[in-house]
C-alpha positions in Angstrom: 11.6 7.3 -31.5 11.6 4.2 -33.6 9.5 2.1 -31.3 7.0 5.0 -31.1 6.2 4.5 -34.7 6.3 0.7 -34.4 3.8 0.7 -31.6 1.5 3.3 -33.1 -1.9 2.1 -32.3 -3.0 -0.8 -34.5 -6.4 -0.6 -33.0 -7.5 2.8 -34.3 -11.2 3.1 -34.1 -13.4 3.2 -37.1 -14.6 6.6 -38.0 -11.6 8.6 -36.9 -10.1 11.1 -39.3 -6.7 10.8 -40.9 -4.1 12.0 -38.5 -0.4 12.8 -38.5 2.0 12.2 -35.7 5.3 13.9 -36.4 6.7 12.3 -39.5 4.3 9.3 -39.2 1.2 9.2 -41.3 -1.8 7.1 -40.5 -5.3 7.3 -41.9 -8.6 5.6 -41.5 -12.3 6.0 -42.4 -15.4 4.2 -41.2 -15.1 0.5 -42.1 -11.4 0.7 -42.5 -8.9 -1.1 -40.3 -5.5 0.4 -40.1 -2.4 -1.5 -38.9 1.0 0.1 -38.5 3.6 -2.4 -37.5 6.6 -4.3 -38.7 5.0 -4.3 -42.0 3.1 -1.0 -42.7 -0.1 -2.2 -44.3 -3.5 -0.5 -45.0 -6.5 -2.4 -46.1 -9.6 -0.9 -47.8 -13.1 -2.4 -47.4 -16.4 -1.7 -49.1 -16.1 1.2 -51.4 -13.8 3.3 -49.3 -10.3 4.2 -49.8 -7.8 5.9 -47.5 -6.0 9.0 -48.7 -2.5 8.8 -47.1 -0.4 11.9 -47.2 2.9 11.4 -48.9 5.8 11.4 -46.5 8.4 9.4 -44.7 8.0 7.4 -41.5 10.6 5.4 -39.6 10.2 2.4 -41.9 10.2 4.1 -45.3 8.0 6.0 -47.7 4.2 6.1 -47.3 2.3 6.6 -50.5 -1.3 7.2 -51.4 -3.5 4.1 -51.1 -6.1 3.5 -53.7 -9.3 1.5 -53.2 -8.8 -2.2 -52.9 -5.0 -1.9 -52.8 -2.7 -3.0 -50.0 0.6 -1.2 -49.4 3.2 -2.8 -47.2 6.8 -2.0 -46.5 9.2 -4.8 -45.6 12.0 -4.3 -43.0 14.5 -4.3 -45.9 13.4 -0.8 -46.8 15.0 0.4 -43.6 17.9 -1.9 -42.6 18.4 -0.1 -39.3 15.0 -1.2 -38.0 15.0 -4.0 -35.5 12.7 -5.5 -33.0 12.6 -4.0 -29.5 14.0 -6.1 -26.6 11.7 -6.5 -23.6 12.3 -8.1 -20.3 9.5 -8.9 -17.8 10.6 -8.3 -14.2 8.1 -10.7 -12.7 7.8 -14.3 -11.7 4.0 -14.3 -11.9 2.6 -17.1 -14.1 -0.4 -14.9 -14.9 1.8 -12.0 -16.1 4.0 -14.3 -18.1 0.9 -15.6 -19.9 -0.3 -12.1 -20.6 3.1 -11.2 -21.9 2.9 -14.1 -24.3 -0.4 -12.8 -25.6 1.2 -9.4 -26.2 4.0 -11.1 -28.1 1.4 -12.9 -30.2 0.0 -9.5 -31.3 3.2 -7.5 -31.4 5.8 -10.2 -31.7 7.1 -8.7 -35.0 7.9 -5.5 -33.1 9.4 -7.0 -29.9 11.8 -9.7 -28.8 10.8 -11.1 -25.5 14.1 -11.7 -23.6 12.5 -13.6 -20.8 11.6 -13.2 -17.1 13.9 -11.8 -14.4 13.2 -11.6 -10.7 13.8 -8.8 -8.3 14.0 -10.8 -5.0 13.2 -7.8 -2.8 11.7 -7.7 0.6 8.3 -6.3 -0.3 7.2 -6.0 3.3 10.0 -3.4 3.9 8.2 -0.9 1.7 5.0 0.4 3.3 2.4 3.1 2.3 -1.2 3.5 3.3 -2.1 4.7 -0.2 -2.5 1.6 -2.4 -1.5 3.6 -5.5 1.7 4.9 -3.9 2.5 1.4 -2.5 2.3 -0.5 -5.8 4.3 2.2 -7.6 7.0 2.2 -5.0 7.2 -1.6 -5.2 7.4 -1.6 -9.0 10.2 1.0 -9.0 12.0 -0.9 -6.3 11.8 -4.1 -8.3 13.2 -2.2 -11.4 16.1 -0.8 -9.3 16.9 -4.3 -7.9 16.8 -6.0 -11.3 19.0 -3.4 -13.0 21.6 -3.8 -10.2 21.4 -7.6 -10.3 21.6 -7.8 -14.0 24.3 -5.1 -14.2 22.1 -2.9 -16.4 21.8 -5.8 -18.9 25.2 -5.1 -20.2 24.2 -1.7 -21.6 21.8 -3.4 -24.1 19.1 -1.2 -25.6 15.7 -2.4 -24.4 12.9 -2.1 -21.9 12.3 -3.6 -18.5 8.7 -4.1 -17.3 8.0 -4.3 -13.6 4.7 -4.5 -11.8 3.0 -4.8 -8.5 -0.5 -5.3 -7.4 -2.7 -5.2 -4.2 -6.3 -5.9 -3.7 -8.5 -3.2 -2.0 -11.4 -4.7 -0.1 -13.7 -2.9 2.3 -11.1 -0.2 2.7 -8.2 -2.7 3.5 -5.2 -3.4 1.4 -4.7 -7.1 0.8 -1.4 -8.6 -0.4 -0.4 -12.2 -1.1 -1.9 -14.4 1.6 0.8 -15.7 4.0 -1.0 -18.9 5.1 -4.1 -21.0 4.5 -6.2 -19.2 7.2 -5.5 -15.8 5.7 -6.3 -17.1 2.2 -9.6 -18.5 3.3 -10.6 -15.3 5.1 -9.8 -13.2 2.0 -11.7 -15.4 -0.4 -14.8 -15.6 2.0 -14.9 -11.8 2.2 -15.4 -11.4 -1.6 -19.0 -12.6 -1.2 -19.7 -9.7 1.1 -18.4 -6.8 -1.0 -16.7 -6.1 -4.4 -12.9 -6.2 -4.5 -10.7 -3.9 -6.5 -7.2 -4.6 -7.9 -4.8 -1.8 -7.8 -1.9 -2.6 -10.1 1.2 -0.6 -11.2 3.2 -1.0 -14.4 6.6 0.7 -14.7 8.6 0.6 -18.0 12.3 1.4 -17.8 14.6 2.0 -20.7 17.6 0.0 -19.4 20.3 1.9 -21.1 19.2 5.4 -20.1 17.2 4.7 -17.0 14.2 6.7 -18.2 10.9 5.5 -16.7 7.2 5.8 -17.2 4.5 4.5 -15.0 0.8 3.9 -14.7 -1.7 2.5 -12.2 -4.7 0.5 -13.4 -7.8 -0.3 -11.2 -10.3 -3.1 -11.9 -13.3 -4.0 -9.8 -14.6 -7.6 -9.4 -18.1 -8.5 -8.2 -18.6 -12.1 -7.1 -21.9 -13.9 -6.6 -23.5 -13.4 -3.2 -22.9 -17.0 -2.3 -19.2 -16.7 -3.0 -17.0 -19.6 -3.8 -18.2 -23.1 -2.8 -16.1 -24.8 -0.1 -14.8 -27.5 -2.3 -13.6 -24.9 -4.8 -11.8 -23.0 -2.0 -10.2 -26.3 -0.8 -9.0 -27.0 -4.4 -7.4 -23.6 -4.7 -5.7 -24.0 -1.3 -4.3 -27.4 -2.3 -3.2 -26.2 -5.7 -1.3 -23.3 -4.1 -1.3 -20.8 -6.9 -3.4 -18.3 -4.9 -0.6 -17.8 -2.5 1.3 -16.0 -5.3 -1.7 -13.7 -6.0 -2.6 -10.5 -4.2 -5.7 -11.1 -2.1 -5.7 -14.8 -3.2 -7.6 -13.5 -6.2 -7.5 -15.7 -9.4 -10.5 -14.7 -11.4 -9.0 -16.4 -14.5 -9.1 -19.8 -12.9 -11.7 -22.1 -14.5 -13.1 -23.0 -11.0 -13.5 -19.3 -10.1 -14.9 -17.9 -13.3 -18.4 -19.3 -12.9 -18.8 -17.3 -9.7 -17.7 -13.9 -11.1 -20.7 -11.7 -11.8 -18.8 -8.8 -13.5 -15.4 -7.2 -14.0 -14.9 -3.5 -14.6 -11.5 -2.6 -15.9 -10.5 -5.7 -17.8 -9.5 -9.2 -16.7 -5.9 -8.6 -17.8 -5.7 -5.8 -15.2 -7.0 -8.1 -12.6 -4.4 -10.7 -13.6 -1.7 -8.1 -13.0 -0.6 -6.8 -16.4 -3.0 -4.7 -18.5 -1.8 -5.3 -22.1 -2.9 -1.9 -23.4 -0.9 -0.2 -20.6 2.2 -2.1 -21.6 2.0 -1.0 -25.2 1.2 2.6 -24.3 4.1 2.8 -21.8 6.6 1.4 -24.2 5.6 4.0 -26.7 5.7 6.8 -24.1 9.1 5.7 -22.8 10.5 5.4 -26.3 9.3 8.9 -27.1 11.3 10.4 -24.3 14.6 8.5 -24.9 
């Protein structure tokens, strides 16, 4: 339950009423930003103040906050509190970059233990439904990593595994196997929008408890598609061969040709940050 409090949304929207969650007390009013984390701090702005109900949360005592005052609780108030250990079960450069961004925001709550690879035969797992396919692959990766790492020696922490395919004109596209396939995939994006279908599975490594989610994002490219010299550059660089559908919207040579993205660029890159935080909270709540 501890991480559930730690990862309580730091991004509460302005205008929401004070809420309670079990023993955890959070409040906000319009113009107020509330942050609940390693240090529990509340800031007031303008002429508002936040009435916080007295009580106890996982980190210590929460008291009433007066206008203009900041209240924070250091970790020393609860010596049992420690950062959550997280492993990323992916060799993807894009996912690793996104995980680093998550750590920049939540680093005081998590300890990133590094990347681990599953080394499974993804082609051996087949489903016609893209949602079912990416979930099955993410679970298979978690199974393989836990066996390979011997359950991380019984450590208390969370393993994140993912998979993604691209859905284009009714067809499921995975990583291109050769240059010809990569070129055909990229050329097709000028003809119709592409959607990424990505799964995220969070496993509590000690108990095996898992939670999952599928995120979908849709990308619209310009009608002219990518210039030939850009395609040549991407082929020579080689990174697209590690991306479902050969899709790298974050690439600086691709971005100018993207008209719109619905669902978030992080989802397109294979790891929606909000999903990671939400699933860590959900998994912790059930363990």
